[in-house]
C-alpha positions as CSV (number, residue, x, y, z in Angstrom):
1,M,0.0,0.0,0.0
2,A,1.4,3.4,-1.0
3,T,2.3,5.8,1.8
4,T,0.7,9.3,2.0
5,L,4.1,10.7,0.8
6,A,4.0,8.4,-2.2
7,K,0.5,9.6,-3.0
8,I,1.6,13.3,-2.7
9,L,4.7,12.8,-4.9
10,K,2.7,10.9,-7.5
11,I,0.2,13.8,-7.7
12,V,3.1,16.2,-8.1
13,R,4.6,14.0,-10.8
14,F,1.3,13.7,-12.6
15,D,0.7,17.5,-12.4
16,H,4.1,18.0,-14.1
17,D,3.8,15.2,-16.6
18,E,6.8,13.4,-15.0
19,I,7.8,9.9,-14.2
20,L,9.7,8.8,-11.0
21,F,13.0,8.7,-12.9
22,T,12.6,12.4,-14.0
23,M,11.7,13.6,-10.5
24,S,14.6,11.7,-9.0
25,R,17.1,13.2,-11.4
26,K,15.8,16.7,-10.7
27,L,16.2,16.0,-6.9
28,G,19.7,14.6,-7.4
29,I,18.9,11.1,-6.1
30,S,18.5,7.8,-7.8
31,S,15.0,6.6,-8.8
32,A,15.5,3.6,-6.5
33,Y,16.2,5.9,-3.6
34,L,13.2,8.1,-4.3
35,S,11.0,4.9,-4.6
36,A,12.4,3.7,-1.2
37,I,11.6,7.2,0.4
38,E,8.1,7.0,-1.0
39,N,7.6,3.5,0.4
40,G,9.0,4.4,3.9
41,K,12.1,2.3,3.5
42,R,14.6,5.1,3.5
43,E,15.1,8.2,5.5
44,I,13.9,11.4,4.0
45,P,16.9,13.7,3.3
46,S,17.0,16.9,5.2
47,D,16.9,19.1,2.1
48,F,14.2,17.0,0.4
49,V,11.2,19.3,1.1
50,A,13.1,22.4,0.2
51,K,14.2,20.9,-3.1
52,L,10.7,19.7,-3.9
53,T,9.2,23.1,-3.0
54,K,11.7,25.0,-5.2
55,L,11.5,22.6,-8.2
56,Y,7.7,22.2,-8.2
57,S,6.5,25.5,-6.6
58,L,4.5,23.5,-4.1
59,D,1.5,25.2,-2.4
60,E,1.5,25.8,1.4
61,K,-1.0,22.9,2.0
62,T,1.2,20.4,0.2
63,I,4.3,21.7,1.9
64,N,2.6,21.3,5.3
65,Q,1.4,17.8,4.5
66,I,4.9,16.7,3.5
67,N,6.5,18.4,6.6
68,E,4.0,16.5,8.8
69,I,5.0,13.2,7.2
70,V,8.7,14.0,7.6
71,A,8.1,14.9,11.3
72,K,6.3,11.7,12.0
73,K,9.0,9.6,10.3
74,S,12.0,11.3,11.8
75,Q,13.6,9.7,14.8
76,N,16.7,12.0,14.7
77,V,17.3,15.5,13.4
78,K,20.8,16.7,12.4
79,I,21.6,20.4,12.0
80,N,24.9,21.9,10.9
81,I,25.8,24.7,13.3
82,S,29.5,25.0,12.1
83,N,28.8,28.3,10.3
84,S,26.3,29.6,12.9
85,S,26.8,32.5,15.3
86,A,27.7,31.8,18.9
87,N,24.1,32.7,19.9
88,K,22.6,30.3,17.4
89,K,25.0,27.5,18.5
90,T,24.1,28.0,22.1
91,L,20.4,28.1,21.2
92,A,20.7,24.7,19.3
93,I,22.6,23.1,22.1
94,N,20.3,24.3,24.8
95,F,17.2,23.2,22.8
96,A,18.7,19.7,22.3
97,R,19.5,19.4,26.0
98,T,16.0,20.4,27.2
99,F,13.9,18.9,24.4
100,D,12.6,16.0,26.4
101,D,11.5,18.3,29.2
102,I,9.4,20.6,27.0
103,N,5.6,20.1,27.7
104,E,3.0,20.1,24.9
105,A,1.8,23.7,25.5
106,T,5.4,25.0,25.3
107,A,6.0,22.8,22.2
108,K,3.0,24.3,20.5
109,K,4.1,27.9,21.3
110,L,7.6,27.2,20.0
111,N,6.3,25.5,16.9
112,D,3.9,28.5,16.2
113,L,6.8,30.9,16.7
114,L,9.1,29.0,14.3
115,N,6.3,28.7,11.7
116,S,5.8,32.5,11.8
117,I,9.5,33.2,10.8
């Protein structure tokens, strides 16, 4: 059974008269890897949604749907802070350290704040 992500990507391909191979080449990944992502067998690359959005001018609803899927599937998140300011590095480290202690109300407020940026 196709995942919700697979369904969304198939619609995007259909809307752009593309096959999986063409989309995968545009995204810079193999068609086998894209198929595995769609079927939930491979991790979704961190730049995947940004590339899709840029290449296919996705609407806000579709972007949100994909982001929700990515969030549900993600077990770990990696961020590169090597080129960040000292303040941003401290923020990232403090967030990681306290993440498990954040209650749902605070998580919603933080999520709303980040989505407004």
